[in-house]
N, C-alpha and C positions, 0 to 999 in steps of 0.2 A: 399612391392613392390614396384619398381623404377619407378618413374616417369619423366615427362620432365619437373616440373616446376623448378626453380633457387632453388639452395641450398644458403642459406644464414647464416653468422655468426651471431650469437645473435647482433653483434655490430652493423652488416651491417643492420639489420633488425630495429634495434632501431634507426637508424639514418633518416628513414622513418619517423618517428613520428614527428609532428609541436606541438609547444605550443598552449594550446586551442582545440585542437583537441578531440574529443569525441572518444572513446576507448571501445568496449566490450569486456569483455573476458569472455572464456568459463569457466565452473565450477559452482558447488552446493556444497557449503562447499569447504575445501581443495581438495575433489574429483574433478579430470577431469579438473582442473586449470591448465591454462596457468603458466608456471614457468620460462622459461629463458628469454624469450623477455621482461616482465614485469621487471625481477632484471635489464635486460641492460638497458631499459630504465630508470629507477633509475640513473645506472651509467652516462649516457647521461645526465640526468637532474643535476645531481652534477657538472658535466665539464660545462653545460652552465652556471651555478649560479656561478661558480668560476669566470667567466668572466664578470659578474655584469649582465647577459641578464635573462629576465623571462624563465622558462620553468616550465609547468605543465598540466594535461591531466584530462578531465572528464572521470570517470573511472564506469562503467556500468557492473554489473556482472548478474551472476543468484542468490546468495545469500553472504554468508560471502566464503572468498578465504583462502589462507596461508599465511606465510611469506614471501614467494620468490613474492609474488603479493602485497597485502594491506600492509604489513610489509615494504618490501622494498621501494614502492613508498613513502609512508607516511613518511619514514625516511629521504627519500630524498628530503621532502617538493615539491612533485610533481603531488600532487593530488589538483586538483580545485574544483571538485566535485565528490559525491560519492553517489551510490544508488544501490539496496534496501535494502541492509542489511551487517553488518559486524560484526567481531569479535577479531579482532586485537588490541592489547593495545596499539600502538605507533598510529595507525589511530583513535582509541576512544578518547585519549589526543589530538590530532589535532581538533576532532570534538567539543569537550567539551570547549576548549579553545577558539573556533569560528575561527579557522584559516582555516578549512575545510567545505565547506557547504555539508551537508547531509541530506537527505531525505529519510523518513524510507517510505516504502510502503508493502501493501499485495502482497505477491511475486506471486499469481495467476495474479496480474494487471499488472506487470512488461513489460512482452512480448507483450500485447496488446498496452500500454502505447507507447512502442518503436515503433512499427507498425502503431500507428495512428499519430506519429510525436510529440506527447507531450514532448518529451525531446529534440527534435531538432534532426539533422541530426546525423547519424551514420557514421564517417570518417572510422573506421577500426574495424574490427572484428579479435581477436586473439584467436584460436580454437586449443585446445589441442586434438588429435587425435591417433590412432593406425595404422590407413591406409588412403590413399589419392588416387583417380586414377585419370588420366588424363581427364576421363569424367567429374571430379568434384564431383565424390562421396566421400563424407567423413564419417568414421567410429569412433564415438566417443570412449571415454575410459570409466572411471567410473562415470561419470556423465552426464547428459543431461543438465538442467538447463534451460536456454533461447539461447542456443545455435542456435537452426533451424530459429530463428527470428533474432538474431545476422547476420547469414549468408545472411539472405535475404535483410536484410535491409542496410547493410554496403555496403560503395564504395569499401571498398577493403578488402582482406583476407590475413592475415598471417598464417600457418598452423604450428603448433608445433607438428611434429612426435616423439610420445614418445614410444621410444622401450622398455620402463618397462613393456606395457600394450600390450598383445598379439593380433593379427591381427584376433585370433578366437572369439575376442568379436564381429564380425559382427553377428548380428541376436538376441544379446541380447537389442537392443534399438526398440522402437515402436515410431518413431518418425511423429506427426501431428502437424500440424500449422491450427488452424482455420481462415475460412474466416472472413474478416469483415463484420460488418452489413452494410444494412438488408440482406445480404444473407450467413449468417452463418448457419451450420446446426448443428443437434442434436450430441452431440457426443455417438455413438453407444458401449457404453461401459456398459454392465451388470453385468460383473464378472471381478475382478481385474485382470484376466489372459486374457481377451479379447485384439485382436490387431485390431487397426484402422488406422496405419500408415506405413511408411518405416522403413527399418534396417537403413539406410543411409541419410545425408544429402545431398541433391543435388544441385549444384549450377553452374553457369557459369564458367567454368574454366579460362576465361579472369579476371575473379575477384581475384583470386589465384596468390599474387605477388610472394610468395616464400615459401621455405620449411626450418623452423629450426629444425635440428635433436638434438634429446636429449632423455637420458635415465635417467629419474628421478622419484622418488615414490612421491606419495601424500605426503602431509604436516600433516598427521594425526598421532597423537600420540595415545598411550595406555591409554585407559579410566581408572580413580581411581578404584581401588578394591570396591567392594561394602560394606559401612560401614551400622552400626545398623541403622543410620535414614533413608538413602534411604532404606535399607532392609525392615524396618516398612512401609514405604509408600507404596513400591511393594507388600508387603503382604496385606494391606489395600485396593489396587486396585484390587487386584485378588480377594480377598474373597468378596468385593462387587458386582464383574461382577458376579462370581458365584452365590450369592444369587439373582441377578436379573434373571441369566437363570433358577434356581429352581422357582421362582415366577413366571414365564412364560413371563418374561417385556422383555428378550433379544429371538429372535426364538432358535429352540432346536441347529440347525445348526450352530449357532453364527453368528457373524457379522464381516465384516472386521475391522481391527484395524490401526490406526493411532498414532504414538508415535513420540515425539519431540525428540531432540537430546540432548545428556549429559548422567551424572552419573545417574541421577534419571531416565531415560528412559530406560537404560540398565537393572537397576533393576526391575522396573514395569514388562519388558518383560521376565527376567529371572523368577520372582515371578509367573507370570500368565503362563509360560511353565511348571512351577513344581506343580502348583494347580491340583489335580485330578480331581476337580468340572468344569475346562474349559477344551472343547475337542478342537480338532484340529482346528486352525485357519488360514483364509488369513491376509495379511497384504495390505493396498492401503495407502500408505504413503509417505513422501516427501524424508525421508531419512531412510535407515536402517544402524543398529551399528550392533557389533560382536554378541551381543545377539542372534539376529535374525539367524546367521549362524549356531550357535549350535540349535537352534530351527528346523530350516530347515531339518538339519541332522538326528534328532530324531523323525521328522515327525510331530512335534508338530504345528510348519505354514507349510502349505500346498503350499502357494504360496505368493511372495512377489512382489508386483508392486510398484515401489519407483521413483525418480528422480535422486539419488545419493547413490553410496555405500559408506558412511562414515564410513569407515572399517579401523581398524589397518592394518600395512602393512605386519605381519603374516596372518591375516585372508584376506587380499587381495590374497596373495600368494596362499592360501589353495583354494580360489574360481579359482584362473588362473590355478591352479596344477590339477583341479576338474570340468574344464568348461563343461564336458558332464552330470554331476552331476546335475550343478546350472542351465543349459541352460533352461531347462522345467520349472523352480522352481522361476527363477528371471526375470526380465521386467525393463527395465528403460526406462522414458516417460519425458517430458518436463514439468516444474512446471505449465504451463498453464493447463496441462491435469490432473496431479496428485492433484492439489489444486484447479479444478473446481467445485465450488458451485454446479452445475448441477450433477456431478457425485458422489460427496460426498453425496449430498441427496438422490440419486437414489439407491446407495449401502447400505445405511445405514451406515455409520462410525461411529465407537465409537472412539471418539477424546480424548488423553491423551496428556496434555501440560503441560507446566510450567508456574510459575508465579514467578514476583519478590516480590509482594504483592498483598492482598486480602482483600477489606474493608468487613464488617460487613454485607451488603447487598449482596455482592457477584459481585462486579466490581472488575475487574482484570488489575493490572499494570504489563506488560511484559517488559518494555522497559527503565523506567528512575530510578534512584537511587534519593530518596528525590525529585522526581518530576520535576530536573533539568538536571542531566548529564545521558546520552544516556550511555546505557548497549551495547546492540547489535540490537537491533531492532525489530520489531512485529513478523518478519518472515512469517512462514505460519499458526501460531497457529489461528489467526482471519479467515483464509478461512475457517479452519477445525471447529472451537467452532461454529460460526454462521450458519454453514448448518449441523452439525452432527445428529446423531440418539439420540448419548449421548455425551455431553460436559463434560470432567472432566478436572479440574486444581489440580496440585500438587504443593507442596513445602514444606520444612521444615517449622515448626512454627516459630523458632526463627532464628538470624544469628547472627555474630558478637559475638559468644559467650555468646549470651542470651540478648545482649545491645541492640538488634533491635527484633521486633515483626514482622512477615510477615503478622500477621493478625492486620488489623489497622481499625479504626471508617472510614476513606475515604481515599481512594488510591489518591497518590499525583500526578498521572498521569492515566488515563483513555486510556486502549488500547482494551478489550473485556467488553462489559458491562454487567451488572446483566440479561441481557435478552437473552446472549448468553451462561451464565455460569450455569451448571445444579447443578455439583457434585464439591465440594470441599474438598480436601484429603492432609492432614499432616500427619506425624509419630504419630499423638495423635489421628486420627480418621477420622471418614466422617461424613459430612454433605450433605443431599439431600436435594436441595432446591428447587426441583420442587414441584409446586403447593402452595407454601408458601408464606405469606406477606412478605415484607421489617423487620417487628418485629421478625418473626417467624424464618425469616433466619439469623438475628441476633442472637438469643437464640443458633441456631443449632450450627452455626461457634463459636460462643465463647466455648458452652460448650463440642463441639466434636473435636474440630481443634485448638484453641488457646492453648497455652504451659500454663502450669498451674499456674506459675507465672505472667502471664498476664490476667488471667480469670476475676479476681475481678477488674483490672484496667478496663478492657472493659466492665464489667457490670456497674461501677460507670459511665461510659462514658454513657451508654444508660439511665442510671436513669437522667444523667443531661440533656439528650435531651430531656425527659420529654415523656410523651404519644402522640404520633404522628404517622401518616401513616408510615413515615420514621423515625427510630429513629436518628436523626442528626442535630448536632447544629452547625451552622456555625462558632459562637464564639469558639468552641474546637475543631472542624473536625482533624486539623492537630496538636494537643498538643503532639502525641506520638513523630510526626516527629520534631517539635520545641524542645520538653526535649531532643533528641537524638543531634540535631543540638548545642544546647545551653550547654548540660550537657554530652553528650558523653552516654546515656543511657535511653532509652524511660522508664524505671521502673521509673525513677525520676520525673515523669509526677506530675503536682499537680493540680487536677481538681478544687480545689478551688478559684483559679485565674482566671477561665474563668466564673464563676456563675455571 
């Protein structure tokens, strides 16, 4: 649709941004992320730096983005601070070297933190859209993230009008923004398919400074093929859930599923779809991946409510080529709604997320390697784990060719505490922690989830800790981490020096 808004070259748009301003970008994962404007801002930063002058911006997004945003800006040394989540290796390096300030946040909290002013004023919003009208109606593309809040709070808006995404996406979004307390109303969602909002973002047209036209796919690559380890994890998850159904601990009509992003999540969903003991189910989640498309076509997933289509480009083209098939089966919402504790608790979500490491009493580290280096961030795992009907965490039992055990005496960084973790699953098996004291949890995790090479090592740690309510000893709690840091292999730990 033609509009009266000025059409800007990316460089013209980039010239509008000033040093130290805060810019909120659309997107949630690389899906729906602004692309050409941040790349142009990065080039402007290089030019200014070459003159010996400072230039950087605060970057706020829904979640992670792609190479054209986080990667480009970080490579140009143009990021002053970043929140709430990231996954770019260049940006990650800058964060871990202390050059970029990063504050990790639960994704459900980001929009209201922006509305409340906790992050300061938002100078600009850069929003990817497939359509915009002179009346200020913006149709988003493959993700929502926090775009409605960014548009409401930003002083000025630039639209990236991306022709890769069809205008026919209007109607795939349900955009609702809660009022601030004490006037907030209940979220009237009783089924993943319920709608409570509008199909478009509506803004004052005077806020829209201009349009940058583009035709660019999302920076989402294909996921790795399912390997034996991830397949075994997936089968364990599927069989556990089928067993809960047989025992009557899950309602016969089943419950909505939330699944994280990545190769393990794809494997889990595939195995659930193939398991004869699991009926067709709905999804209420923050991202959907390629595996969900196949399950929708097979009728194994009835409906998927999500914040983002984190889909490979062939998969996204499949959706766009069959919009009328997917229209009654897919819905995109803001992260504040997909990750709402109120809705998660009401719908009875089964949450399945991944961990970096898990300790023997059930605490989970989702964010830091060896307690120090940020990986990506907590994302939405905490939102779902704390409020789920069933909270499941998965991970391979080892990493680095067996040199690291992901099951450790004590996590080196805590993201989800033992109070939010009910089920731990690795390729080795399942530990059901419900109704178990710390000592019983330790036994279950060691015997059912730890790799055989580490079971006796962990048993010896428990023996070292002695008979207490929680089998921990401060002197040796990080013995495995220290062995890896000093000798490159956790299997070389010597508990005798901690006695």
